[in-house]
N, C-alpha and C positions, 0 to 999 in steps of 0.2 A: 751282743755277740762278738762285733767288729773291738768296742771300746772293752772287751775284757783279752781279745787277742794283743790289743794294743798294749796297754799295762803290763800283761803278762812280757812281753816283747820288752818294755821298755826297764822292764826288772832286772833283765837277764844280759843285759845292754855289758856289763861288765865279761862274761864268758863270749862272746860271739868272737876273739882274736883267737882263743881254743877250738872254738867251735868249726870258725869253719876251716883251720887244718884238719878237725876228725870227718866233716863232710867229704870235705875233697877224698878222703879216705875212704869212705864209705859207698862215696857213688863209683868208684872203679873197682874197687873191692881187689886190686891187685899193689904187688910191690913197686919201687920202684924202677925195678930190671923188667919189669911185665911180665914175672912168675907171680902163682899166685901169693896171695900172703899169707906166710906162716900164722899158728896158731897164735902163737903168742902177741903179735900184731893187734886178734880181734880180743883179745884176753883184755889188753891195755886199753883198748878203745869203749868198750862194756864197762870196763872199771870205771871211764872217764866221764860214763852218763847215770848221773843219778837217779834217774828211775827207769833201770834198766838191773836184768836179773838173769843170770843163767845157772845151771844145776845141770850135772851130768849125775848118772848113777854111778855108784861107787866101784872102786876101780881102780886099775892103772890109769895117772892122768886125770883123775876125777876134778871137777873145776865144781868152784862153789861161791859165785857172785851176787852176793844180797839175796839168798835164797829165802830166807823170812819175810822180804818186804814184799807189801800188797800191792800191786798193780791190776789192769783193766785186762784181760785176758782175751778180749775179740773175740773171733769166730772160733779160737781154742777152747772155749767152751762146747764145743759141739763133741768132743770127747767124754765131757763128763758126761751128757746125753748120751751118746751111745754105748758108754759104759753101763749107765741104771738101765738101759733097755735092754741090752742082753747079759744082763742079770737078773731082770729082773722076768721077763718071757723067754729069755731063751733065742739060739738063733733060729731053730725050726718053726719058731711062731706067726702066723699070718693074721693079720687083722681083718677084720669082718665091716662088714652092712647088710643091712637086713631085707628082704622085700616081703610084702604083704600085698592080700587080695581081699576089698571088699565090693563085690558086688562087680560092677564095670570100671573099677577105678584100685592100681597095681597104685602100691602104698611101695616108697622106698627111707627108711628110717636107717639116717648117718650115724656114726659109731665114730667118728675122729679119723678115718683111714687118711693118712696124706697121698697115698697112689692109686688112687681112682684116676688112671690116667685115660683118655678114648680107647687106649690099644686095649685097657681092662674092661672095658666096657664093652668091649665085641664081645672078651669071654664072657660078660654076665650075659647079654644077648644069647647067644649059645646057650647059654644052661639055664637060660627062662624059657628058651621057646621046647625045651623039655619037660617045663615045669608045668606048662600054663597054653590055654588057648590063646596066642597074642592078638588075635583078630577081636576077640571078645572084649576087650582091655578099648577104653574110650576118655578115660583121664588119668590122670597122672598127680599123685600127691607126696609130697615130700616134708618128712619131720625131721629136723635139723636142730630139735629141743633139746637134742646132747647138749651141745657147747650155748651159754652163754654168749651175750656180745661181750667179748673179750680181746682187748690189746695189751699185751704183755708190753714193758717198758723196754724205750729202747725202738721200735716200731714207729717208722717214720710215718708220714700222711704222704709221702709220693705214690702217684702209678708205676714203678720200680718192681719188678717181679720179687725182690729182697725184701719189699715191704707189705708181700700180699699179708690178708688179714686170715688168721686161723678160723676155720671156722666145723663145725660136726661133719659138713659134706662138701663137696668140688669135685672137681676135675680139674686137672692138668698142674694141680699145684695152684689154682685160683688164679690162673695167666690167662690169657688168652694173647695168639699171636697171630697178626693179620698185615696181608700185605695188599700195596696198591699200585697196580700201573697200567699203561692203555687199559687192559682188558676189564681195570676197574676194580672194586674192593672182592679180597676171597679172603680164605682163611690161609694160612700160612704154612698149615699143617695137612697132607694128604690125609690122611686118618681124624680130624679133625672137623668136622660138618660148619659150614657156616648156619649162624643162629640169629633170631632178632635181636639181642643182645648185641655178639657181636659185630651188625651192622651200625647199629648207633651207635659201640665205641667207636666205632672203624669211620665214621663221618670227620675227621681230620687225620687220617693216619697218611704219611705218603712214604713210598717204598714200606721198608718191614720195620716192626715192630711188635715187642713185646710187652705187654704191661699187663701189672694186677690190678682185679677186676676192684670197683669201687664199692663203697660199702662195706659192709658184716656180713652177716649170718646167709641173711636173707637176700643179696647178690647171687653171691657166692650158690645158695642153693637152686637159685632158678636159672643161672649159666649150665649150672650140673643138668636141673634138667631139661634144657632144651637140648642138650648138648646128647643126653643121654636118648631122648623122645626120638630122635634124628639117626641114629646110630641102631636102636630097638627094634623099632618104628616105621623108621623110612618116613615120617613124617612131624609135625609140631602137634602134638595132644595139647588139649585143654590143661592147665598149670597149677594147681593149690597148694600153700604152706598153710601147714595144721599139723596139729597133733595127732598121732596113730591113734584108731580108737580103738576100742575095749577090742571092739568083738572084729578084728580084720583077725585072716585067717595067714595065718604066712607060709608062705611058700616054696620060700628059698632063702640060705643063708651063703653070701658068697666070702669065701675065704679067698684074701687078697693073693696072686700067681707068686707075688714076693715074699721070702720069708725074710723075718726080721733082718736076717743078715744081712742081706742084698739089700731091703732098706737104708742099713747105716751105712753098708758101703758106698752107697751112690749119694747118701747125704752129704757124705764126707769129703766124696772125693768133688760134687758139684755147690759146698757151701750149701745145702737149700737152708734157708731159714724156716722156711715154711714147715718141709718133714721137722725138723729140728723142736720147735715149738708145738709141733702138734703132739708129737710122744710125749715131751715137756709135761703137755696140760693131760694127758691120757694116764701119765704113771700118776698123777696127782690124782685123780677122779677115781683108779683103783683103791690108792688108798684112803679114799675118802668116802666112802661107800657109795662110790660111782655117780658122784657129781661133781661137775668139770667147775673151778675154781683156780684164777691166779696166785693164790693165797697156796692153798693146798699143793698145786703144783712145787712152790717155791719152799714149804714144808717139809715135803716127802723127799726130794732132792738134799735139802741142808739135812735134814734127820740121817738118811743112809750115810751121807758123808761120814757123818759124825760120829755114828754106831759103828761104821765098817771100817774107816779110815782114821779114827780118832781127831779130825779138824776141829781146828776151836774158831780160830778168827778170821773169817773170809763171809762174804755176802753172794750171793745166787740171786736173780729178776726173771730170767730167763733160760731158755735154754739151745738157743743158740748165739747167744752173745753179742748181740745187736746194744744191748743195756750199756750201759758207760756204768752204771751203779755197779756192776761187778765187780768182786774184788777176792784176787786170788796167789798165791805167792807159788814159785818155781817148787819147793818142797809138793804143796799138794795138786802142781800139775803133774808133776813127776810120777810120784805116788799113783795118779789114775790112768798115767800111760802105765802105766807096771802092772796093773789089773787090768790090761789093754790087751797084754802080752800076747794070752792064748788068742787075742783075734785081730794080731798084726800087720795080718792078711788085709785085713779089710781098710786100716790107715792109706792113705795116697800115694804113691809113689810118685818123690818128688823130684829124687835123683835115682841113681842104680842102687847106692847102699845106705838112703835114708828114706824112712814110711813117717811120713809126719802131716799133722795138720796145721795148714796157716790160722792165721787170726789179723785182719787187717783193717783199720780203721785208721781216721784222720788222727795224724802222730802217733801211730801204734801198729808196730810189727812186732808178729811171735811166732812164733813154730815150737810144736812138740810134738814127741812121739820115739823115733828110734833110728840110731843111726851104727852103720855095721863097721866095728871097730876091726882095726889091721889081722887080729886074730880069728875073722869072720863069726863073730859074737854081735849079736844085736844089742846096745844098750839105752838105757832111756835116758831123754834127757829133756827140757824146758827149757828156750829163753821167750823174754817178754821184755821188748824193750816200748816204754810210754815216754811221748812227749819228746819225739827227737824225729827228725827226718832221717832216716834212711832209704837206700834203694829199695824197689823188692825183692831182691836177688839176696843181697846184704846178709838178710837168716841163712840162705841155704847153703852160701858161699863159707858162711860158719861152721855149719853143721858140715860142711864137707871135708874142713878140716880136724872136725873133731874126731873124724872117723881116719887121720893119717897117722 
C-alpha cells in the first residue's frame, strides 16, 4: 500500500506546483477578499482536477464537467439503494420477523430486517405477551439460515460500526455500545441490557466505545438472542442456533414499526452501511426466488438500472458504497437523483437549500441530490471528486454557489 502510494506520488510530481495553489483554495473555500468564492472559481478548480466530475440538471447556468467519466461514488451509492427499495417496496412497506413455538421453545426466524433495535424488541415483547404464555417458554432458538455467511466487497475487518457484518437477524445494527468507568463495565444504552457477549467483548473497553460484532451470522444471532431474552423474559434462556422445524407453529409475524420511507431516511441521514447492504441483499433475494446471494443483489441492481434508466457502462458491487470497485458517472448519479425527486424530503438537509447525500472515502469526496436555485426550484446535481485532497466542506461550499 505504501509503495503504491509513493509510486503514484512520484509519478505526479510535475503537478505539484499547480496543486499547491489549488489545495490552498480548497482548504478555505473563500476568495482573497474574505468573501465566498464565486461559482466560476469552483468550476475552474473542478476542471483542473482530471479525476473529478460535476453535472447539474438542464436549465439556466447548467454545468457539465466530464459527466461521462466513471468514478468511485463512495456513499452516494446509497441513493441507488434508496431508490431501488422505494421503487420496489413502496414507502409504506414494513420488513418482518417471524416467531414460532414448538413445545416449550420459542423460535425466531430472521428475514433480514436491519432495524431490529432494542426499542423495537420492546414492541415485540408486548405483542408476544398477548399471543402466548411467556412463562411456558423455557428455551430460545434462532433460525438465521435466510442469509448465508456473506461479505460484500469493501467491508473491512475492523470492529468499527461501519464494518458490521450483514446477517439474517441482528440487533442494534450488529453493534454493541459499552461503557466502563469506576462503576465498572455496563451497557452504554439504557434500553439495551448487558449480556454475556457484551461482557466478553468489553473486557478491554475503557471509556465509551461502540463496536461491530466480530464474526458473521452466528455471532449476530447469538447477541440478538441474548438481548431479546433479557428484554422479553427478563433473564437469559438457553439459546440454540438451528433450522426451524417443520412442525413449529407460527404465533406472530412482527412488522417493524418503521416504514420503508423511515428506514431509507435514517439510512441516508446516518450513512448506515449495514442497513444499505441489508436492503441491497434483500432486493436481490426477492428477484432470486428468496435466495440471498451477493451475485443476486448485484444482478438485480444492475438489471434494474439498465432497464429503467438505460445505463450501459457502470459497475455495482455493494449497496452502501464501501467498494472501491463501484463505478458511476455523474450522468447516472444525477438520473438517480431525479428518480428520487418524489422522495426528496428523505435526503439529508446539508444546508438550508441543499438536500443531498455525501460520499466520503480516502481521497474521495462526492455529493449528489438537489439544490434550490434562485427561483425556488429544486435542481438535481452530482459531484464526484476522486484522487484529490479537498476539505470535507468543499463540496457543500460549491453546491451553495450552484444555487446563487
